[in-house]
C-alpha positions in Angstrom: 95.1 112.6 115.7 96.3 114.7 112.7 95.4 118.3 112.8 95.9 120.7 109.9 95.1 124.4 109.5 92.6 125.3 106.8 94.0 127.2 103.8 91.7 130.2 104.3 93.0 130.5 107.9 96.6 130.4 106.6 95.8 133.1 104.0 94.1 135.3 106.6 97.1 135.0 109.0 99.5 136.0 106.2 97.4 139.0 105.2 97.3 140.1 108.9 101.1 139.6 109.2 101.8 141.6 106.1 100.2 144.7 107.6 101.2 144.2 111.2 104.5 145.7 112.5 107.4 143.4 112.0 107.5 140.6 114.6 111.2 140.2 114.3 112.0 143.4 116.2 112.8 143.0 119.8 109.8 143.3 122.0 112.0 144.0 125.0 115.6 143.3 126.0 115.0 139.6 126.5 112.2 138.4 124.2 112.4 138.2 120.4 109.6 137.1 118.1 110.0 136.0 114.5 108.2 133.9 112.0 108.1 132.4 108.5 105.4 131.3 106.1 105.0 129.8 102.7 102.1 129.3 100.2 103.0 126.6 97.7 100.7 126.1 94.7 101.2 122.8 92.7 99.8 121.0 89.7 100.8 117.9 87.7 100.0 117.6 84.0 98.5 114.0 84.2 94.9 113.4 85.0 95.4 109.8 85.9 97.8 110.2 88.8 98.8 112.2 91.9 102.3 113.0 93.0 102.8 113.6 96.7 99.2 114.8 96.9 99.4 117.1 93.8 97.0 116.2 91.0 95.6 117.6 87.8 93.9 120.5 89.6 95.7 123.4 91.3 96.4 122.7 95.0 97.8 124.8 97.8 97.2 122.2 100.6 100.3 120.1 100.4 103.2 122.2 101.6 101.8 125.6 102.7 102.4 126.5 106.3 103.0 129.2 108.9 105.5 129.2 111.7 106.0 131.5 114.8 109.0 131.4 117.0 109.8 133.0 120.4 113.3 133.3 121.9 113.6 134.4 125.5 117.0 135.2 127.1 116.7 134.0 130.7 120.4 134.7 131.6 123.4 135.7 129.6 124.2 132.1 128.9 120.7 130.5 129.1 117.8 130.9 126.7 114.6 129.2 125.8 113.2 128.7 122.3 109.7 127.7 121.2 108.3 127.3 117.7 104.7 126.7 116.6 103.9 125.5 113.0 100.5 125.2 111.3 100.4 122.9 108.3 97.7 122.7 105.7 98.8 119.1 104.7 97.3 116.0 106.2 100.7 114.3 106.6 102.0 116.4 109.4 100.6 117.6 112.8 100.2 121.3 113.5 101.5 122.4 116.9 104.7 122.8 118.9 107.7 122.0 116.6 110.5 123.1 118.9 110.7 123.7 122.6 114.2 123.6 124.1 116.7 125.3 126.4 120.1 126.6 125.1 123.1 126.9 127.4 126.1 128.6 126.0 129.0 128.4 128.6 131.6 129.7 126.1 131.6 131.3 122.6 132.6 128.0 121.1 130.4 125.5 123.1 126.6 125.3 123.1 124.1 122.8 124.5 120.4 122.4 123.7 118.0 120.3 125.7 114.4 119.6 124.7 112.3 119.1 121.6 114.4 120.1 118.5 115.0 119.3 114.9 116.6 116.0 114.0 119.7 117.0 112.0 119.6 114.1 109.5 120.3 116.1 106.4 121.9 119.4 105.3 118.7 121.4 105.2 116.9 119.6 108.1 117.0 122.7 110.3 115.3 124.9 107.7 113.2 122.4 105.8 110.1 124.4 106.6 111.6 127.8 106.0 111.5 127.9 102.2 113.0 131.4 102.1 116.3 129.9 103.3 117.0 128.0 100.1 116.6 128.8 96.4 114.3 125.9 95.3 110.5 125.9 95.6 110.8 122.6 97.5 113.5 120.2 98.5 113.6 117.1 96.4 111.6 114.2 97.7 114.3 111.9 96.2 116.7 113.1 98.9 114.4 114.5 101.6 111.7 111.7 102.1 108.6 112.7 103.9 108.6 109.6 106.2 111.5 110.9 108.2 110.6 112.0 111.7 111.5 115.7 111.8 112.1 116.2 115.6 113.4 114.4 118.6 113.5 115.0 122.4 117.0 115.0 123.9 120.3 116.7 124.3 122.5 118.3 121.5 126.0 119.7 121.9 127.8 121.9 119.4 131.5 122.9 119.4 133.1 125.3 117.0 136.7 125.4 116.0 137.7 128.5 114.1 141.1 129.7 112.7 142.4 131.5 109.7 142.1 128.5 107.4 138.7 127.0 108.2 135.7 127.0 110.5 134.6 123.6 111.8 131.3 122.7 113.6 131.1 119.4 115.5 127.7 118.4 116.7 126.6 115.3 118.7 123.2 114.5 120.0 121.2 111.8 121.9 117.5 111.4 122.5 114.3 109.6 121.5 111.3 110.0 119.2 107.7 108.9 119.7 104.8 109.8 117.4 102.6 108.7 114.6 104.3 108.4 111.2 103.2 107.6 107.6 105.2 104.8 106.1 104.3 102.9 102.9 100.8 104.6 102.9 100.1 103.3 106.4 99.9 105.5 109.5 101.5 103.8 112.5 102.9 104.6 115.9 106.7 104.7 115.9 109.2 104.8 118.7 113.0 105.4 118.4 115.1 104.9 121.5 118.8 105.6 121.8 118.7 108.0 118.8 122.1 109.5 118.4 124.4 111.0 115.8 127.5 112.9 114.9 127.7 115.8 112.4 130.8 117.5 111.2 130.6 120.7 109.0 133.6 122.4 107.6 133.7 125.9 105.9 136.8 126.5 103.8 136.7 129.7 101.7 133.8 129.3 99.3 133.4 125.6 100.1 131.2 123.9 102.7 131.3 120.2 103.5 129.0 118.3 105.8 129.1 114.6 106.8 126.9 112.9 109.4 126.0 109.5 110.8 122.8 108.8 112.7 121.5 105.6 114.5 118.6 104.6 116.6 116.5 101.5 117.7 113.1 101.9 116.0 109.9 100.0 116.6 106.5 100.5 114.9 103.1 99.2 115.8 101.6 97.1 113.0 99.2 94.7 114.7 98.2 92.6 111.7 101.9 92.1 110.7 102.9 91.2 114.3 100.1 88.7 114.6 101.0 87.0 111.3 104.7 87.0 112.3 103.8 85.3 115.6 101.8 82.7 113.7 104.7 81.9 111.4 107.0 81.5 114.3 104.6 79.2 116.2 104.4 76.8 113.3 108.1 76.7 112.7 108.8 79.2 109.8 111.3 81.3 111.8 113.0 82.9 108.8 109.7 84.2 107.4 108.7 85.4 110.9 112.0 87.3 111.3 111.7 88.9 107.9 108.4 90.6 109.2 110.1 92.2 112.1 108.6 95.5 113.2 111.6 96.7 115.2 115.3 97.0 114.5 118.2 99.3 113.9 117.8 102.5 111.7 120.9 104.1 110.2 121.3 107.3 108.1 124.6 108.2 106.4 124.8 111.7 104.8 127.3 113.8 102.9 126.9 117.2 101.2 129.2 119.7 99.5 128.6 123.2 98.2 130.5 125.9 96.4 129.1 129.5 96.7 130.1 132.8 95.2 128.1 136.0 94.7 127.4 135.0 91.1 126.6 131.3 91.2 126.4 128.2 93.4 126.8 124.4 93.0 125.3 122.2 95.7 125.1 118.4 96.1 123.9 116.0 98.7 123.7 112.2 99.1 122.3 109.9 101.8 121.9 106.3 102.6 119.0 105.0 104.8 119.0 101.5 106.2 116.4 99.9 108.5 116.3 96.4 109.9 112.5 95.9 109.6 109.7 95.5 107.1 108.0 98.6 105.4 111.2 100.7 105.4 113.4 100.0 102.4 117.1 100.6 102.0 117.3 103.9 100.2 120.1 105.7 98.3 119.3 109.3 97.3 121.2 112.3 96.0 120.7 115.6 94.2 122.9 118.1 92.5 121.9 121.7 91.7 123.6 124.7 90.1 122.3 128.2 89.9 123.2 131.7 88.7 122.5 134.9 90.7 121.5 138.0 88.9 119.8 140.1 91.6 117.0 140.1 92.3 116.7 136.8 90.5 118.3 133.4 90.8 117.8 130.7 88.2 118.8 127.1 88.8 118.7 123.6 87.4 118.7 120.4 89.5 118.8 116.7 89.2 117.7 114.3 91.9 117.4 110.5 92.1 116.8 107.8 94.6 116.9 104.0 94.5 114.9 101.9 97.1 115.1 98.2 97.8 113.3 96.1 100.3 114.8 92.9 101.9 113.9 89.9 99.9 111.3 87.5 101.4 112.4 84.3 103.0 111.7 81.0 101.3 111.2 78.5 104.1 107.5 78.1 103.5 107.2 75.2 100.9 104.8 75.5 98.0 102.9 72.6 96.4 102.7 70.4 99.5 99.2 71.3 100.7 96.5 74.0 100.0 97.0 75.3 103.6 100.7 75.9 103.2 100.2 77.4 99.7 97.7 79.8 101.2 100.1 80.7 104.0 103.0 81.3 101.5 100.9 83.4 99.2 99.7 85.5 102.1 103.2 86.0 103.2 104.5 86.9 99.7 101.6 89.3 99.2 102.9 91.5 102.1 106.1 92.1 100.1 104.3 92.5 96.8 102.3 95.4 98.2 105.2 97.4 99.4 105.6 100.5 97.4 108.9 101.0 95.6 109.5 104.7 95.2 112.7 104.7 93.1 112.5 107.8 90.8 114.3 110.7 89.3 113.5 114.4 88.8 114.9 117.1 86.4 114.0 120.6 87.7 114.2 124.1 86.2 113.3 127.1 88.3 113.7 130.8 89.2 113.6 132.7 92.4 112.6 136.4 92.5 113.5 138.3 95.7 110.7 140.9 95.7 112.0 142.6 98.8 113.9 141.7 101.9 112.1 138.8 103.6 109.8 138.0 100.7 110.5 135.8 97.7 108.5 134.3 94.8 109.7 131.0 93.2 108.5 129.1 90.2 109.7 125.7 89.0 108.9 122.8 86.8 110.1 119.2 87.4 109.9 116.2 85.1 109.3 113.2 87.4 110.1 109.7 86.1 109.9 106.3 87.6 110.4 102.7 86.5 107.4 100.9 84.9 106.9 98.5 87.9 107.6 101.1 90.7 105.2 103.5 92.4 107.8 106.4 92.2 105.9 108.5 94.8 102.8 108.5 92.4 99.3 107.4 93.4 97.3 106.0 90.5 94.5 103.5 89.6 95.3 103.1 85.9 97.8 100.2 85.5 99.0 101.7 82.2 100.2 104.9 83.8 103.8 105.4 82.6 105.2 106.9 85.9 106.0 110.1 84.2 104.6 113.6 84.8 105.4 117.3 84.9 105.1 118.9 88.3 104.6 122.7 88.3 105.2 124.7 91.6 104.7 128.3 92.5 105.8 129.3 96.0 105.6 132.6 97.9 108.0 132.6 100.9 108.1 135.0 103.9 110.3 135.6 106.9 109.2 138.2 109.4 
């Protein structure tokens, strides 16, 4: 069952935290408390559509949140971390986001065991901490919301450092089980044998990150499973296999950034592949450059993604009988209803660091999609041109 925090409760909590003593200070020698929060206000300029929940009225319910984290040092080399997040959006549960043990046998080697962030993409670890990046929000074209954000398992990190570069090598293994929202349908998903390898290299002002992730995923879609079984029983095996609700999921990712005190250039691309219906193959990327003139940072960004589903099989003949025609049209209707979210976004924005730990961001994005695609929009008017301006204003805290 989805649970979200009411917006008024979020605001009340933020007001209280603003006047309370800083939670980041050590409460004793072993326990540290910290937190983060964001209030994101959004609006699109088209009355006939919604974009990721934003519509033609001002909304603060889509991406606003508050998070609290506790770190307790059990021994010199052993610590426990817990994190709670309250979301105002319907798409994500509020509750425990992280809960893991950290074992650090040497300065270069670290292990984490428990519930932790799935490191698919460059900003996965801080995706909820808007203060950690310049933009008001990470581009949906590169950071799709149907990704599961956490996993339960083991992660190992090893650092190699010398005078030329610093390299971090991470590997992990675990599983995921929870409700997810895919193609406008909420379904129970399980991923077993989830594992990946991440390599990050820092060379002077450059940072490069490459990663590969893989897992065996299954989702519960009873009506699709029943229809697939029916097709298999009457001999249409190719059509039945094309409606599989389990298979291999793979994610490839690469990012690069160049940072100076005055400006930055950051880019990231990814490829997502899944061997089952409802999850398309997706190629996404973004590139952004910004100029720092303290206390302001202004930036421009471009992001784009292309999505494509597997083509339906053609082993059900048409024109032989009304019954077969009805079966074929019902099969094809499943693919016709799958939302294609290929789109692009041009973004201009500015961040204002009001003080340490507090930033105000404003940005505007032109979202465009192809005429026959959904492009992350929701609309009833068939004449909607898949184009709108999205305005965002975000207030970000860390404390």
